[in-house]
C-alpha positions, 0 to 999 in steps of 0.5 A: 183537988181532983185531976182530970184523969181521976174524974175520967176514971171515976166516971168510967167506973160509974158508967160500968156499974150502971151498965151492970145494973141495967137489963141486958139488951139482946139484939134480935135478928129481924127478917129482911122481908116482913110477912104480910099482916093481912091473911084474909080478904075482908071488906064492906060494900053497899051494906054487905061483907065480902070475906074469904070469897063469900058474901055476907049480909044483914040477917044471915046466921054465921059461925064466929071462931076465935083461937082458943075459944069455942065457936059462937053462932050469931046473926048479923045485924049491921055491916058498916065500913069498918065493923060488923055488928051481930047478935048472939043466940043469948041476945047479947050484941057485939061487934067485930072490926073488919081489921080483926077479920083481915088479921085472922084474929076472928074467922066467920063462916055461914052456918 
């Protein structure tokens, strides 16, 4: 019959073997102060979009930029509380969430 000491030694050997098989975790230093997530001011008011100190409204032509892509020209069709619908020159419709503008994922400017 196994003694308690033998069981503990076996258990320790099993834990060490399992730890060597598991991926190693590296502790990452987290900065004490998190940077502000929102880079741009963007909000909708009364069917208009206020973005980076400029007002945009339905029917205006805008230029949409996204990192690593070419700029796209489009016409604003609808502005809701949390999204902006636009129509590209090829006729396709898409939407941008206002949160995407705030985070800088997309940027827009007047054409």
